[in-house]
C-alpha positions in Angstrom: 15.3 -2.7 13.7 12.6 -4.4 16.2 11.6 -1.0 18.3 11.4 0.9 14.8 9.2 -2.0 12.9 6.6 -1.3 16.2 6.8 2.5 16.0 5.7 2.3 12.6 3.5 -0.7 12.9 1.4 1.0 16.0 1.8 4.7 14.3 -1.5 6.2 13.8 -3.4 3.2 14.9 -6.5 3.7 17.6 -6.6 0.1 18.9 -4.4 -3.3 19.0 -5.8 -6.2 20.2 -2.4 -8.5 21.3 0.2 -6.5 20.6 2.6 -9.1 22.3 1.4 -11.1 19.4 2.3 -9.3 16.4 5.8 -8.7 18.5 6.1 -12.7 18.6 5.8 -12.3 14.7 8.3 -9.9 14.0 10.9 -11.2 16.3 10.5 -14.5 14.4 11.2 -12.5 10.8 13.9 -10.7 11.8 15.6 -13.7 13.7 14.6 -16.5 11.8 13.4 -14.7 8.5 9.9 -16.5 9.0 6.9 -14.4 7.2 3.7 -14.3 8.9 0.4 -13.1 7.2 -1.8 -10.3 7.5 -5.3 -10.0 6.5 -7.6 -6.7 5.3 -11.2 -7.5 4.2 -12.4 -5.0 1.1 -16.3 -5.7 0.0 -16.6 -4.1 -3.1 -19.2 -2.0 -3.1 -18.4 0.9 -4.9 -15.9 0.7 -7.8 -13.4 3.2 -6.9 -11.3 3.9 -3.7 -11.0 7.1 -1.8 -8.0 8.4 0.1 -9.8 7.2 2.9 -9.7 3.4 2.0 -6.0 3.8 1.6 -5.3 4.4 5.0 -5.3 0.9 5.6 -3.1 -0.1 2.5 -0.7 2.3 3.5 -0.6 0.3 7.1 -0.7 -2.9 4.9 2.4 -1.7 3.2 4.0 -0.8 6.7 3.5 -4.9 7.1 5.2 -5.6 4.1 8.3 -4.1 5.1 9.0 -6.1 7.7 7.9 -9.6 6.3 4.5 -9.6 6.0 2.5 -11.5 3.0 -1.2 -9.6 2.6 -4.0 -11.8 2.2 -6.1 -9.5 0.2 -9.6 -10.3 0.7 -12.1 -9.4 -1.6 -15.7 -10.7 0.2 -17.6 -11.0 -3.2 -19.6 -13.4 -0.9 -20.8 -11.0 2.1 -20.8 -8.1 0.0 -24.0 -9.7 -1.6 -25.1 -9.7 1.7 -24.0 -6.3 2.9 -22.2 -5.1 5.7 -24.2 -4.2 8.3 -22.0 -2.0 10.4 -23.2 1.1 10.9 -26.5 1.1 9.2 -29.5 2.0 10.4 -31.6 -0.3 7.8 -31.2 -3.5 5.8 -28.8 -2.4 3.0 -29.9 -3.1 -0.3 -28.1 -6.2 -1.9 -25.3 -6.2 -4.7 -25.7 -8.3 -7.9 -22.3 -10.7 -8.7 -21.8 -8.8 -12.0 -21.8 -5.5 -9.9 -19.6 -6.7 -7.2 -16.9 -8.6 -9.4 -16.7 -5.4 -11.7 -15.9 -3.4 -8.8 -13.4 -5.9 -7.6 -11.5 -5.9 -10.6 -11.3 -1.8 -10.1 -9.9 -2.6 -6.7 -7.3 -4.7 -7.9 -6.0 -2.5 -10.5 -6.0 0.5 -7.7 -5.2 -1.3 -5.0 -1.5 -2.5 -6.7 -0.1 1.3 -6.6 0.3 0.8 -3.1 0.7 -2.7 -2.1 3.7 -4.9 -3.6 2.3 -7.6 -5.9 4.7 -10.1 -4.6 3.7 -10.1 -1.3 -0.1 -9.7 -1.8 -2.1 -12.3 -2.4 -5.6 -11.9 -3.6 -8.5 -13.8 -2.3 -11.9 -14.1 -2.8 -14.2 -15.3 0.2 -16.6 -16.8 -2.0 -14.1 -20.1 -2.8 -14.5 -21.0 0.4 -18.1 -19.9 1.5 -19.6 -21.6 -1.5 -18.0 -24.7 -0.4 -19.9 -24.8 3.1 -23.1 -25.8 1.7 -25.9 -26.3 3.7 -24.3 -28.2 6.9 -21.2 -26.0 7.1 -23.7 -22.7 7.0 -25.5 -24.6 9.7 -22.0 -25.9 11.9 -21.1 -21.9 11.6 -24.3 -20.7 13.2 -24.0 -22.9 16.3 -20.9 -20.6 17.1 -22.2 -17.5 18.3 -25.8 -17.1 19.9 -28.4 -14.2 19.4 -28.3 -12.4 22.8 -24.4 -11.9 21.7 -25.1 -10.7 18.1 -27.5 -8.5 19.9 -25.0 -6.5 22.2 -23.5 -5.1 19.1 -24.4 -1.4 19.3 -26.0 -1.1 15.3 -28.1 -4.4 16.0 -29.4 -3.1 19.6 -30.4 0.1 18.7 -32.3 -1.3 15.8 -33.8 -4.2 17.6 -35.0 -1.4 20.3 -36.7 0.5 18.0 -38.4 -1.8 16.2 -36.4 -1.4 12.6 -35.8 -4.7 10.6 -33.1 -6.8 11.9 -32.6 -9.6 8.5 -31.1 -13.1 9.8 -28.5 -12.7 6.7 -27.0 -9.6 8.9 -26.3 -11.8 11.7 -25.0 -14.2 9.3 -22.0 -11.6 8.1 -20.1 -11.3 10.7 -20.1 -14.7 11.3 -18.5 -15.6 7.7 -16.1 -12.4 7.7 -14.8 -14.6 10.8 -14.5 -17.6 9.1 -12.2 -16.1 6.6 -10.0 -15.9 9.4 -10.5 -19.4 9.9 -9.8 -20.4 6.3 -6.8 -18.0 6.0 -5.4 -19.0 9.0 -4.5 -15.3 9.5 -1.9 -14.0 12.1 -3.0 -10.6 12.2 -6.1 -8.5 10.6 -6.6 -5.0 10.0 -9.4 -2.7 9.7 -11.4 0.6 10.5 -12.4 1.3 14.1 -16.3 0.9 12.9 -15.5 -3.3 12.2 -14.5 -4.1 15.8 -17.6 -6.1 16.3 -16.5 -8.4 12.9 -12.8 -8.2 13.6 -13.0 -9.8 16.9 -15.6 -12.0 15.5 -12.2 -13.4 13.4 -10.5 -14.5 17.0 -13.6 -15.9 18.0 -14.2 -17.9 15.3 -10.0 -19.0 15.0 -10.9 -20.4 18.9 -14.4 -21.8 17.7 -12.7 -24.1 15.2 -9.6 -24.6 17.0 -7.3 -24.0 14.4 -4.2 -23.4 17.0 -4.0 -19.6 16.5 -6.0 -16.1 17.4 -5.4 -13.6 15.5 -3.9 -10.1 16.5 -6.6 -7.1 15.1 -5.0 -4.0 14.5 -7.5 -1.0 14.1 -7.0 2.4 12.1 -9.1 5.4 12.9 -11.7 6.8 10.3 -9.9 10.0 7.7 -11.7 12.8 8.0 -12.5 14.4 4.7 -11.5 17.7 3.2 -13.8 19.5 5.8 -12.1 17.8 8.8 -14.9 17.2 11.0 -16.8 14.5 8.9 -15.1 11.1 7.5 -13.9 11.1 4.1 -17.4 9.8 2.1 -18.4 9.8 -1.3 -22.2 10.7 -0.6 -20.7 14.0 1.7 -18.6 15.1 -1.1 -15.5 15.8 1.3 -13.9 13.0 -0.5 -10.2 12.9 -2.7 -10.5 9.6 -5.0 -7.5 7.5 -6.0 -8.5 8.2 -9.4 -9.2 11.6 -9.4 -7.5 13.4 -12.0 -3.8 14.6 -11.0 -5.1 18.6 -11.2 -8.4 17.5 -8.8 -6.3 15.5 -6.3 -3.5 18.1 -6.0 -5.8 20.7 -5.4 -8.1 19.0 -3.0 -5.0 17.7 -0.9 -4.0 22.0 -1.0 -7.1 22.9 0.4 -6.7 21.3 3.8 -6.2 22.9 6.8 -2.7 22.9 7.7 -4.1 21.2 11.2 -5.5 18.4 9.0 -2.3 18.1 7.4 -0.7 16.5 9.8 -3.4 13.8 10.3 -2.9 13.3 6.8 0.7 12.3 7.2 0.6 10.2 9.8 -1.7 8.3 8.1 -1.2 8.4 4.0 2.4 9.5 4.0 5.3 6.7 3.2 7.6 9.0 5.5 9.1 7.8 8.3 7.8 9.0 12.0 11.3 10.5 12.4 11.3 12.2 9.0 7.5 13.7 10.2 9.1 14.5 13.3 12.1 16.8 11.9 8.9 18.7 9.3 7.2 19.6 11.9 10.2 21.0 13.9 10.9 23.0 10.8 7.2 24.1 10.8 7.5 25.5 14.3 10.5 27.0 14.4 10.0 29.1 11.4 12.6 27.2 8.9 10.0 25.1 6.7 6.5 26.8 5.3 3.3 25.1 5.9 2.4 25.7 2.4 5.5 23.8 1.1 4.7 21.4 3.4 1.9 20.7 2.0 2.6 20.6 -1.0 5.0 18.3 -0.5 2.4 16.4 1.1 0.0 16.9 -2.5 3.2 16.0 -4.4 3.8 12.4 -2.6 0.2 11.4 -2.9 -0.2 12.5 -6.8 2.8 10.6 -7.8 1.6 7.5 -5.7 -1.4 7.2 -8.0 0.3 9.2 -11.3 3.6 9.0 -11.1 6.6 11.7 -11.1 5.8 13.5 -14.5 2.5 13.6 -13.8 2.7 15.1 -10.2 5.1 17.7 -11.1 2.5 18.6 -13.6 -0.1 19.1 -11.4 2.0 21.5 -9.5 2.7 23.6 -12.1 -1.2 23.8 -13.0 -1.8 24.7 -10.0 0.5 27.4 -9.6 -0.5 28.7 -12.9 -3.9 28.9 -12.4 -4.1 29.9 -8.6 -1.1 31.2 -8.3 -1.1 33.5 -11.3 -5.3 33.5 -11.4 -4.8 31.9 -15.0 -7.2 29.6 -16.3 -6.2 25.9 -16.6 -4.9 24.9 -19.9 -7.1 21.7 -20.2 -11.2 22.3 -19.7 -13.9 20.5 -20.8 -15.6 22.4 -23.5 -19.9 22.1 -24.2 -21.7 23.3 -26.2 -25.9 25.1 -26.1 -28.2 26.3 -29.2 -29.9 29.3 -28.5 -29.6 31.2 -25.0 -29.6 29.6 -21.3 -29.8 30.5 -18.1 -26.6 30.9 -16.1 -27.6 28.2 -13.5 -28.8 25.5 -16.1 -25.4 26.4 -18.1 -23.4 25.6 -14.8 -25.2 22.3 -14.3 -24.9 21.0 -17.7 -21.5 21.6 -18.0 -20.8 19.5 -14.7 -19.7 22.5 -12.5 -22.4 22.5 -10.9 -24.8 19.8 -9.2 -28.0 21.7 -9.4 -29.8 24.6 -10.2 -30.3 25.3 -6.6 -26.7 24.6 -5.9 -25.9 26.9 -8.6 -28.3 30.1 -7.3 -26.5 29.4 -4.0 -22.8 29.7 -5.6 -23.9 32.9 -7.6 -25.3 34.3 -4.2 -22.1 33.6 -2.5 -20.0 35.0 -4.9 -17.9 31.9 -6.0 -19.5 32.0 -9.7 -17.3 33.8 -12.9 -17.8 34.2 -16.2 -14.5 34.9 -18.0 -12.8 36.0 -14.5 -15.8 38.2 -13.8 -17.4 37.5 -10.7 -21.2 37.3 -11.5 -24.1 38.5 -9.4 -27.1 38.1 -11.4 -29.1 34.7 -10.6 -31.5 35.0 -13.9 -28.6 35.9 -16.4 -29.2 34.7 -20.0 -26.3 33.5 -21.5 -26.8 34.4 -25.5 -24.6 33.8 -28.2 -21.1 34.2 -27.7 -18.3 31.9 -26.0 -17.7 31.8 -22.6 -15.3 30.5 -19.2 -17.4 29.6 -16.5 -15.7 29.5 -13.5 -17.1 28.0 -9.8 -14.9 28.1 -6.8 -11.0 27.8 -7.8 -11.0 24.6 -9.2 -13.9 23.7 -11.6 -13.9 25.2 -14.7 -15.8 24.8 -18.1 -16.1 26.5 -21.8 -19.4 27.3 -22.9 -20.7 27.7 -26.9 -23.7 29.5 -27.2 -24.6 28.9 -31.0 
């Protein structure tokens, strides 16, 4: 059992610092039933999570299977400073109201993956606000400026003469102090968080709490393009609140190669089961499309339930395999004739008229299932089914 637990915990990881410490905690759980704590911090800077964020949640769920109590830390205080990780300029701060609204959304989303019975949701404002001026000054004495400037993003900004605010130096200290207050046994995060995660170990030593947390880092999940990291700004993401049909279709759109990466980082299937599936694809007994459909079903079911997942699969087959129109599409109305590019924007299936024109040039736009080639087309009185690509549809009534 211990070997299986270690194998599943190490699955997909980029780096682990103090694996021996994790093994010791697992042994104590299997032999004595002794639980341990795993911390993961999330700054609620946006209201919705995407599948890239859930890589950490899946790993937390794995730890829960093997005796961990999760410290799901919402950085409501630190989010107002803004994590400087990977930033070339000082990040815009958020208001307390923004942070709390986003935090509420996070809590609703994470329990689709985590077991609430073994999860403690904590807000770091609870203890950071209590530090006071003297406590904050004491915190700053635990680390020096020279070491802070060794951090890659700070080093680049310092050398280029780009501003670095004092508050950004404070951010990693506060994240480290979270581990002091919570007395965390393990902390997990993305590879981009290594500096902040190691700060937790440093702070636990500095405050002499009698332990140093192990650190587990997960890779950054690639987006639908298979190249760039999953990001809303790059529009290559799958949101956990996406409509089931959209979520299913997006998973189906990834490459066969990327599919295995998603299985490793997002699926709840055991490694042994995934290995058997890979072998089936390799020997021809399983078709990659069927395997990808199973992954899509698993992901949609996680966030929407079994019936919605099955309905999404049937809708995808109906629309894409049979080239039919979806049963549920948004309807829009306009008065007077309208330019096709503007119509696509007004119907929310193109972000801009310039993008609409590019889509027309590429043959991605259809009206009533017929391709459109005229960028200057004017739509007169009537009803039209507009389509961009394989998944974006709208019904337009021109009055």
